[in-house]
VOBA-1610 file (N, C-alpha, C; in pm, whole numbers, padded with zeros to 5 digits, always signed):
BEGIN
Unk+00085-00125-00001Unk+00005-00038+00063Unk+00070+00124+00045Unk+00003+00232-00055Unk+00101+00349-00082Unk+00069+00462+00033Unk+00154+00410+00166Unk+00147+00485+00260Unk+00175+00631+00252Unk+00305+00683+00164Unk+00340+00800+00146Unk+00144+00895+00111Unk+00168+00795-00011Unk+00072+00893-00032Unk-00093+00872+00004Unk-00119+00799+00075Unk-00289+00721+00193Unk-00205+00793+00339Unk-00142+00815+00386Unk-00079+00758+00552Unk-00187+00836+00600Unk-00286+00956+00589Unk-00408+00986+00598Unk-00517+00914+00698Unk-00531+00766+00599Unk-00594+00681+00608Unk-00607+00560+00709Unk-00664+00495+00760Unk-00680+00410+00797Unk-00603+00281+00747Unk-00521+00228+00812Unk-00458+00118+00810Unk-00520+00006+00733Unk-00582-00088+00665Unk-00664-00237+00633Unk-00600-00291+00719Unk-00728-00433+00746Unk-00655-00537+00807Unk-00565-00592+00699Unk-00496-00715+00792Unk-00384-00700+00746Unk-00462-00854+00622Unk-00515-00874+00611Unk-00617-00953+00500Unk-00641-00943+00431Unk-00688-00771+00419Unk-00725-00689+00308Unk-00644-00610+00262Unk-00527-00600+00314Unk-00409-00516+00234Unk-00385-00530+00114Unk-00323-00586+00096Unk-00294-00598-00073Unk-00428-00580-00166Unk-00550-00604-00122Unk-00648-00624-00218Unk-00653-00416-00171Unk-00659-00321-00058Unk-00668-00214-00072Unk-00591-00167-00126Unk-00480-00222-00140Unk-00356-00102-00183Unk-00431-00128-00368Unk-00422-00212-00429Unk-00441-00235-00531Unk-00588-00101-00574Unk-00682-00115-00465Unk-00787-00044-00523Unk-00734+00137-00521Unk-00681+00126-00386Unk-00588+00305-00362Unk-00547+00324-00480Unk-00461+00203-00597Unk-00383+00294-00678Unk-00497+00344-00818Unk-00610+00270-00782Unk-00684+00292-00899Unk-00794+00391-00904Unk-00767+00453-00732Unk-00886+00548-00716Unk-00886+00645-00760Unk-01051+00716-00787Unk-01039+00844-00901Unk-01094+00793-01078Unk-01025+00637-01069Unk-00989+00578-01258Unk-01110+00520-01208Unk-01233+00570-01266Unk-01355+00445-01302Unk-01331+00408-01351Unk-01275+00366-01473Unk-01267+00225-01547Unk-01188+00174-01519Unk-01080+00202-01449Unk-00955+00118-01398Unk-01013+00033-01243Unk-01064+00100-01125Unk-01126+00105-01056Unk-01256-00041-01074Unk-01322-00033-01135Unk-01414-00123-01175Unk-01379-00257-01194Unk-01280-00221-01271Unk-01204-00378-01328Unk-01123-00464-01191Unk-01040-00348-01108Unk-01038-00407-01000Unk-01104-00453-00913Unk-01246-00415-00867Unk-01353-00496-00822Unk-01393-00596-00851Unk-01416-00588-00996Unk-01436-00692-01069Unk-01381-00849-01071Unk-01243-00747-01096Unk-01152-00939-01133Unk-01039-00945-00969Unk-01121-00872-00830Unk-01037-00919-00735Unk-01158-01063-00684Unk-01034-01121-00596Unk-01121-01256-00518Unk-01149-01199-00420Unk-01136-01079-00321Unk-01173-01047-00231Unk-01334-00957-00248Unk-01450-01001-00148Unk-01521-00934-00215Unk-01521-00794-00185Unk-01590-00722-00245Unk-01594-00581-00286Unk-01728-00523-00331Unk-01767-00388-00233Unk-01837-00341-00340Unk-01837-00166-00349Unk-01949-00103-00416Unk-01958+00019-00436Unk-02062+00050-00435Unk-02078+00142-00311Unk-02225+00208-00239Unk-02256+00332-00290Unk-02375+00379-00304Unk-02368+00540-00255Unk-02373+00602-00182Unk-02455+00716-00207Unk-02484+00828-00052Unk-02603+00784+00023Unk-02637+00711-00033Unk-02781+00619+00038Unk-02738+00509+00067Unk-02670+00440+00056Unk-02610+00349+00067Unk-02652+00241+00009Unk-02654+00277-00079Unk-02756+00162-00222Unk-02673+00076-00297Unk-02635-00046-00321Unk-02554-00140-00368Unk-02522-00085-00559Unk-02455-00056-00617Unk-02455-00053-00749Unk-02406-00092-00801Unk-02209-00150-00761Unk-02133-00251-00788Unk-02142-00369-00655Unk-02151-00496-00752Unk-02105-00583-00662Unk-02038-00732-00681Unk-01934-00758-00669Unk-01832-00879-00782Unk-01875-00994-00693Unk-01834-01049-00779Unk-01920-01215-00774Unk-01845-01303-00600Unk-01714-01206-00540Unk-01735-01319-00450Unk-01847-01254-00306Unk-01833-01139-00340Unk-01957-01053-00261Unk-02067-01080-00246Unk-02104-01114-00423Unk-02257-01166-00404Unk-02254-01337-00362Unk-02130-01407-00359Unk-02118-01522-00286Unk-02148-01559-00143Unk-02057-01367-00083Unk-02100-01397+00066Unk-02188-01324+00152Unk-02254-01235+00028Unk-02438-01217+00066Unk-02493-01304+00025Unk-02510-01440-00018Unk-02587-01518-00076Unk-02707-01454-00193Unk-02636-01354-00239Unk-02793-01257-00323Unk-02704-01299-00420Unk-02776-01240-00497Unk-02740-01193-00678Unk-02784-01047-00694Unk-02749-01040-00842Unk-02696-00879-00864Unk-02813-00794-00842Unk-02909-00795-00888Unk-03051-00767-00913Unk-03101-00739-00819Unk-03096-00861-00703Unk-03089-00838-00501Unk-03020-00752-00477Unk-02921-00749-00485Unk-02857-00668-00374Unk-02838-00515-00478Unk-02874-00532-00589Unk-02920-00374-00647Unk-03028-00288-00605Unk-03106-00403-00538Unk-03259-00385-00511Unk-03250-00338-00384Unk-03098-00357-00283Unk-03076-00334-00154Unk-03024-00237-00119Unk-03054-00186+00051Unk-02938-00059+00088Unk-02836-00174+00179Unk-02752-00114+00218Unk-02650-00204+00333Unk-02745-00216+00470Unk-02819-00115+00482Unk-02860-00136+00614Unk-02980-00219+00596Unk-03032-00270+00488Unk-03143-00420+00433Unk-03041-00534+00504Unk-02909-00523+00526Unk-02874-00653+00496Unk-02753-00675+00662Unk-02811-00625+00730Unk-02702-00583+00886Unk-02819-00593+00995Unk-02781-00678+01093Unk-02883-00728+01219Unk-02921-00622+01237Unk-03073-00608+01299Unk-03092-00459+01345Unk-03006-00406+01465Unk-02972-00540+01584Unk-02899-00471+01636Unk-02762-00420+01635Unk-02780-00455+01488Unk-02580-00453+01435Unk-02582-00233+01380Unk-02721-00199+01311Unk-02794-00162+01268Unk-02659+00044+01361Unk-02680+00044+01439Unk-02654+00160+01500Unk-02443+00133+01493Unk-02442+00039+01557Unk-02254+00032+01513Unk-02252+00074+01327Unk-02287-00038+01253Unk-02324+00019+01135Unk-02328+00141+01071Unk-02414+00252+01092Unk-02400+00415+01078Unk-02313+00455+01160Unk-02266+00433+01321Unk-02127+00525+01308Unk-02019+00472+01228Unk-02012+00358+01195Unk-01902+00344+01127Unk-01922+00450+01005Unk-02013+00417+00878Unk-02029+00510+00793Unk-02029+00655+00827Unk-02028+00726+00926Unk-02010+00830+00947Unk-01870+00856+00974Unk-01788+00782+01041Unk-01672+00773+01073Unk-01593+00770+00917Unk-01655+00674+00856Unk-01563+00687+00732Unk-01543+00818+00611Unk-01725+00878+00610Unk-01719+00929+00579Unk-01662+01101+00602Unk-01639+01064+00728Unk-01513+01247+00801Unk-01405+01192+00802Unk-01307+01073+00781Unk-01203+01059+00804Unk-01140+01017+00626Unk-01231+00909+00593Unk-01211+00900+00440Unk-01186+00764+00423Unk-01204+00684+00527Unk-01155+00561+00545Unk-01241+00476+00693Unk-01227+00362+00705Unk-01310+00320+00833Unk-01244+00151+00799Unk-01232+00096+00933Unk-01199-00057+00948Unk-01282-00101+01052Unk-01314-00205+01083Unk-01372-00329+01192Unk-01409-00419+01138Unk-01540-00489+01250Unk-01621-00604+01225Unk-01749-00590+01232Unk-01851-00674+01164Unk-01947-00679+01151Unk-02008-00808+01148Unk-02107-00829+01173Unk-02194-00979+01143Unk-02251-00957+01005Unk-02258-01093+00909Unk-02404-01032+00785Unk-02469-01212+00877Unk-02629-01196+00820Unk-02682-01300+00863Unk-02699-01439+00752Unk-02681-01545+00776Unk-02650-01612+00751Unk-02788-01726+00687Unk-02779-01801+00574Unk-02953-01851+00541Unk-02958-01896+00628Unk-02965-01968+00714Unk-03058-02072+00824Unk-03010-01956+00989Unk-03000-01856+01009Unk-03009-01853+01066Unk-02871-01726+01184Unk-02839-01822+01121Unk-02618-01805+01174Unk-02569-01687+01157Unk-02500-01645+01231Unk-02411-01520+01142Unk-02277-01534+01138Unk-02236-01446+01005Unk-02146-01520+01047Unk-02028-01335+01017Unk-01905-01344+01097Unk-01824-01284+01158Unk-01689-01198+00979Unk-01728-01097+01021Unk-01642-01039+00879Unk-01532-00923+00950Unk-01436-00928+00865Unk-01423-00806+00912Unk-01392-00685+00784Unk-01426-00578+00778Unk-01369-00484+00603Unk-01329-00344+00639Unk-01324-00342+00540Unk-01253-00162+00496Unk-01315-00078+00447Unk-01370+00026+00454Unk-01453+00121+00367Unk-01342+00237+00364Unk-01337+00303+00231Unk-01300+00381+00131Unk-01366+00497+00140Unk-01419+00610+00156Unk-01551+00735+00095Unk-01455+00791-00046Unk-01514+00793-00107Unk-01500+00814-00242Unk-01375+00758-00320Unk-01399+00658-00341Unk-01314+00558-00405Unk-01299+00609-00535Unk-01447+00658-00613Unk-01530+00754-00676Unk-01608+00863-00626Unk-01601+00983-00694Unk-01692+01108-00647Unk-01835+01010-00602Unk-01859+01034-00505Unk-01998+01003-00433Unk-02029+00848-00450Unk-01950+00775-00463Unk-01944+00619-00434Unk-01815+00528-00348Unk-01807+00487-00284Unk-01781+00427-00179Unk-01748+00258-00137Unk-01629+00239-00140Unk-01566+00108-00197Unk-01563+00009-00053Unk-01592-00130-00012Unk-01661-00156+00151Unk-01571-00307+00079Unk-01424-00305+00137Unk-01376-00491+00094Unk-01426-00555+00220Unk-01456-00684+00215Unk-01491-00741+00320Unk-01422-00876+00326Unk-01388-01001+00458Unk-01365-01073+00435Unk-01414-01173+00602Unk-01369-01320+00568Unk-01461-01333+00659Unk-01375-01315+00799Unk-01423-01312+00914Unk-01260-01243+01026Unk-01201-01443+00994Unk-01063-01374+01058Unk-00966-01515+01067Unk-00874-01593+00915Unk-00937-01527+00807Unk-00930-01521+00685Unk-00781-01462+00673Unk-00646-01549+00585Unk-00531-01498+00620Unk-00511-01458+00443Unk-00423-01345+00492Unk-00408-01281+00351Unk-00359-01361+00223Unk-00316-01540+00253Unk-00273-01607+00174Unk-00425-01629+00094Unk-00491-01663+00193Unk-00657-01704+00109Unk-00668-01650+00061Unk-00684-01469+00042Unk-00760-01389-00017Unk-00653-01347-00126Unk-00556-01415-00165Unk-00441-01353-00226Unk-00487-01386-00358Unk-00439-01304-00491Unk-00482-01357-00646Unk-00457-01478-00670Unk-00528-01513-00746Unk-00498-01673-00796Unk-00336-01728-00880Unk-00274-01745-00872Unk-00202-01761-00908Unk-00194-01811-01085Unk-00099-01839-01141Unk-00134-01849-01323Unk-00125-02013-01340Unk-00198-02055-01408Unk-00241-02205-01427Unk-00125-02223-01503Unk-00014-02324-01463Unk+00107-02346-01482Unk+00092-02442-01604Unk-00015-02550-01592Unk-00050-02597-01686Unk-00079-02524-01886Unk-00141-02414-01822Unk-00180-02373-02002Unk-00293-02451-02013Unk-00338-02453-01923Unk-00510-02581-02004Unk-00612-02505-01937Unk-00691-02522-02033Unk-00838-02466-01982Unk-00870-02531-01892Unk-00934-02436-01792Unk-00980-02480-01658Unk-01081-02576-01632Unk-01215-02521-01752Unk-01339-02622-01791Unk-01264-02757-01821Unk-01156-02769-01927Unk-01125-02922-01945Unk-01052-02989-01805Unk-01055-02973-01675Unk-00936-03000-01602Unk-01093-03052-01515Unk-01215-03006-01538Unk-01373-03051-01447Unk-01384-03118-01538Unk-01425-03236-01470Unk-01488-03343-01521Unk-01657-03274-01541Unk-01756-03354-01582Unk-01871-03280-01595Unk-01956-03269-01480Unk-01916-03384-01395Unk-02064-03400-01272Unk-01915-03305-01155Unk-01810-03247-01196Unk-01737-03165-01069Unk-01814-03000-01174Unk-01844-03023-01231Unk-01896-02848-01286Unk-02025-02829-01248Unk-02129-02933-01267Unk-02239-02962-01175Unk-02250-02926-01068Unk-02152-02999-00958Unk-02147-02964-00847Unk-02135-02820-00796Unk-01983-02763-00900Unk-01962-02687-00877Unk-02092-02514-00884Unk-02164-02607-00955Unk-02275-02483-01031Unk-02380-02511-00913Unk-02405-02556-00840Unk-02510-02586-00789Unk-02450-02524-00640Unk-02310-02519-00587Unk-02231-02452-00509Unk-02265-02293-00514Unk-02252-02287-00639Unk-02268-02155-00683Unk-02407-02073-00639Unk-02493-02187-00644Unk-02662-02158-00595Unk-02659-02098-00490Unk-02571-02147-00376Unk-02563-02146-00271Unk-02611-02244-00170Unk-02614-02362-00248Unk-02693-02525-00187Unk-02566-02555-00081Unk-02628-02631-00041Unk-02508-02654+00063Unk-02452-02838+00020Unk-02367-02912+00095Unk-02329-03023+00038Unk-02489-03129+00045Unk-02532-03167+00148Unk-02658-03207+00165Unk-02734-03197+00064Unk-02769-03022+00016Unk-02842-03046-00092Unk-02838-03049-00206Unk-02683-03001-00234Unk-02628-03112-00329Unk-02638-03196-00356Unk-02614-03311-00267Unk-02654-03426-00277Unk-02779-03499-00322Unk-02916-03470-00258Unk-02990-03461-00303Unk-03013-03416-00427Unk-02981-03302-00481Unk-03034-03276-00623Unk-02946-03370-00754Unk-02823-03448-00727Unk-02734-03473-00825Unk-02809-03643-00784Unk-02901-03666-00662Unk-02897-03816-00574Unk-02770-03893-00622Unk-02690-03844-00547Unk-02536-03830-00478Unk-02502-03891-00317Unk-02454-03930-00243Unk-02396-03932-00145Unk-02321-03836-00053Unk-02364-03746+00019Unk-02319-03613+00065Unk-02168-03648+00072Unk-02141-03792+00110Unk-01982-03805+00130Unk-01878-03824-00045Unk-01954-03834-00111Unk-01894-03839-00332Unk-01936-03665-00293Unk-02024-03616-00279Unk-02019-03445-00262Unk-01938-03460-00280Unk-01926-03446-00130Unk-01683-03401-00081Unk-01643-03406-00108Unk-01580-03528-00195Unk-01519-03589-00227Unk-01480-03511-00377Unk-01613-03446-00451Unk-01644-03396-00608Unk-01576-03244-00505Unk-01602-03153-00469Unk-01565-03073-00357Unk-01425-03032-00360Unk-01315-03185-00302Unk-01186-03183-00248Unk-01146-03182-00447Unk-01205-03248-00503Unk-01128-03257-00643Unk-01085-03088-00702Unk-01240-03066-00688Unk-01237-02882-00732Unk-01103-02795-00708Unk-01144-02795-00516Unk-01052-02769-00460Unk-00885-02727-00523Unk-00852-02899-00507Unk-00722-02878-00599Unk-00729-02888-00726Unk-00804-02924-00816Unk-00794-02851-00965Unk-00792-02718-00955Unk-00855-02600-00911Unk-00853-02510-00948Unk-00748-02420-00837Unk-00741-02523-00743Unk-00593-02441-00696Unk-00657-02306-00559Unk-00794-02344-00519Unk-00802-02272-00428Unk-00823-02351-00274Unk-00856-02276-00113Unk-00864-02304-00028Unk-00988-02381+00006Unk-01094-02362-00056Unk-01204-02364-00004Unk-01358-02315-00126Unk-01440-02369-00041Unk-01568-02339-00151Unk-01594-02206-00221Unk-01586-02074-00137Unk-01566-02007-00213Unk-01511-01918-00268Unk-01372-01985-00244Unk-01305-01936-00353Unk-01263-02007-00452Unk-01349-02142-00459Unk-01402-02273-00579Unk-01490-02128-00665Unk-01572-02099-00615Unk-01713-02016-00673Unk-01665-01931-00739Unk-01585-01753-00656Unk-01541-01674-00707Unk-01426-01667-00835Unk-01370-01827-00829Unk-01290-01852-00914Unk-01379-01864-01070Unk-01439-02006-01050Unk-01515-02020-01141Unk-01592-01913-01229Unk-01637-01804-01152Unk-01776-01676-01202Unk-01658-01605-01323Unk-01515-01596-01182Unk-01477-01545-01306Unk-01451-01566-01446Unk-01331-01715-01463Unk-01312-01789-01568Unk-01424-01860-01667Unk-01544-01827-01614Unk-01650-01861-01720Unk-01633-02036-01667Unk-01623-02085-01608Unk-01676-02221-01550Unk-01786-02234-01530Unk-01883-02164-01459Unk-02004-02157-01404Unk-02090-01961-01411Unk-02183-01987-01412Unk-02224-01881-01454Unk-02347-01807-01330
//
């Protein structure tokens, strides 16, 4: 990160620092910044002054378990548990006043659980638009790093079997291992084995990264 140019900004959490450094390098450049957001493995969103979602990259859609249309019809407030709203509003105001903010928050899960995340907010990444980068708490910089080049130079669609592509597609839709097994008439252990093969072939640490990479590479839609 360019500390000399942005020394007044709050430092990003270690897991988000490389991604935030890339964002700062593109700050104010609309085309470049949107490319950074779209290509990042780190969940990122752009919101306006009314806290409405405008840009949401594939990893963030997976994290929120909502598609782009659903998110664009929502505000940040809608995806915060009611007891977390005061803390979110306070962080928002600090971001606008200081230029950036970092902290932790909770996201509601699909079956009532709450996911702890760390976040970094950057005010006016583009004029009137604010960027938020997020990561599950406890994830390391390595897990959120940009993926390495495919050393074999092979199309990744050719590395996944048709069944593995089916499993990955259903994972993209937010189905659990058990639900995928039911949909494909497989045992949960077989689905777990397919997922392990997918992670190995895509060189990713887990389901979130596999889905994000599959979306970017066009393996799944």
